[in-house]
N, C-alpha and C positions, 0 to 999 in steps of 0.2 A: 269725907270729901266737904271741902269748905263751904261757907253759904254762898262765898261769890261763885265757885264752881258750880255747885246748883243753881243758883239764878242764871249761870250762861248757860247752861244745859236746857233749864227751862224754857228759858227765851229760845231757844233754837227750836225746840219743838213745838213751841206755840207762833213762830214764823213759818214753820213748813204748814201746822195744820189751819192758821188762819189765811195762810195764801193760798191755799190749797181751796178755801173757803170761797175765798174770794174770785179765784180766776173760773172756778166753777160756776158760781150765781151768775157775776156781771158778764164773762165773755161767751158764755154758754147759753147766755138768757134765750138770743133770736134763734138759735138752732133747737131748743126744747118748744118753743112756741111752734116752731113749723114741723117738729114732730107730734105735736099735739093734735092733728088732723087724725093721727092713726090710731087713737085710743079711744079706740070703740070698744064696748063692751067689756074692759078691764078692770080690774079692780081702783085704780087711781084717776080713773077717766074723769070722773066728776070734777076732783081736784084740779086737774091739770087743764080742764077747758073751763074752769069757775074765773070770774072776775078780779079773786084776789088772788091768783096765782100770779101773776105778773108784781104787783108790790109787794107780793112775801118772799119772791125771790130777789127783788132790788134791795130789799128790807137785808135779806139774809147777806148778799153782796155787801152793804155797807157796813155792816157790824162785824162782817170777815175784813172790810179794808180797815176799820178802825183797830181793832184787835191785832192786826199787820203794823200796821203804825207804833201801837204802843210795845208790843212783842220786839220791833224792830231797834225802838229805842233802848228798851231795857237791855236788850242785845248790846248795843252800841256802849252803855254803860258800865256792865259788865266788863267787855272787854276791856274798857279802860282803867277798871279797877284792878283787873287781874295784870294788866300792863305798868300801870303805876307800883304795884307791889313787889312787882319781881326786880 
């Protein structure tokens, strides 16, 4: 496998994983806050109901968005390199 094809494959996987993190954190934030009231006497109850939960979720979502942007750019660069090489 050539280095360009390896970059293409890695950037596809990165887009998938960072995209999942971004969607999971940013779009389902409201839903998890609504369900936090149901977390009583559970192992993660103190974390979900803590004031740091919201900023932590938003920070993770922002990291996912930045990672998705970088991975998408790498994907475009790899595709252009493959198209120019063929």
